[in-house]
N, C-alpha and C positions, 0 to 999 in steps of 0.2 A: 316826355315824350320819345318815343322811340324812334331810333332812325332808320329810314326806308333802306332796302336794300338795293344793290344793286339792279337785281330780279325787278321790284317792283317800279323802281327808276325807268327803265327800259320799257317796261309795259305801259307805261304812260305815253314816255317821249317817243319811242323807239329806240333806233342804234344809238347810242353816248357812249363817249370815250370816258375814260375814267376820269381826264377832268372835270369835265360836264357832272360825272356822278358824285365826285367830291366836291364842287360847289353847291350843287341841290342837298347835300346834306351838311355843308356848312351853314348854307342858310337855316338848314333845319326844318323846312317845308314838310308837311306832311303829305300822304298820298291827295287827300283832296285839294291841299293847296296848289300842289303840282300840277293835276288835274285842271283844276281852276284858272293857273296860269295859262296851259295849253289850251284852254277853253277861249282863254282870250284872245290869245295870238292867232287860231286857224278860222276863228269866225269870218264871216263878211262884215257882218256888224257887231258892233262893242255889243255885250251882254246887259250895260247898261241901258241900251234900245228897246231892251225885253224888260227891263222896269227892274233888274237887278242892281246891286248896289256896288258903288266903285271897289276895286280890290284891295284886300286889308293891306296893310304895310309887307308882310311876309309873303303874299303871293303878288305883288306890286315890285320886288326886289326879284321874285323869279323870273317875273314878267321883263325885266329890264335884262337880266342876264342873258335868257335865251333871245330875246332881241340882238342882245350884243353880238351871240355867237353865230346867229343867221346872218348877220349884215358881213360880219368876217370870213364865212363859207364862202368857197369859189364857188363862182357862176357855174351853174347846171348841177351843183349839188343838192341832194333831197333828201336830206336829216332834217 
């Protein structure tokens, strides 16, 4: 599987610093997996309520990482 470019990662996440890009690459998430992880995080209701299966292990790792950096973000930051 090819590693996503910085531009591809930013197209899904919006603004992302070098550490975020590097970690997404380290996890090895595909474009579709990163988009799915982002979808899980931004939806008011979990996608499983729409009949979708639970996230795969790689998607789950991306979700956990993105949740962690959102928790660490200063108040009022909207990345």
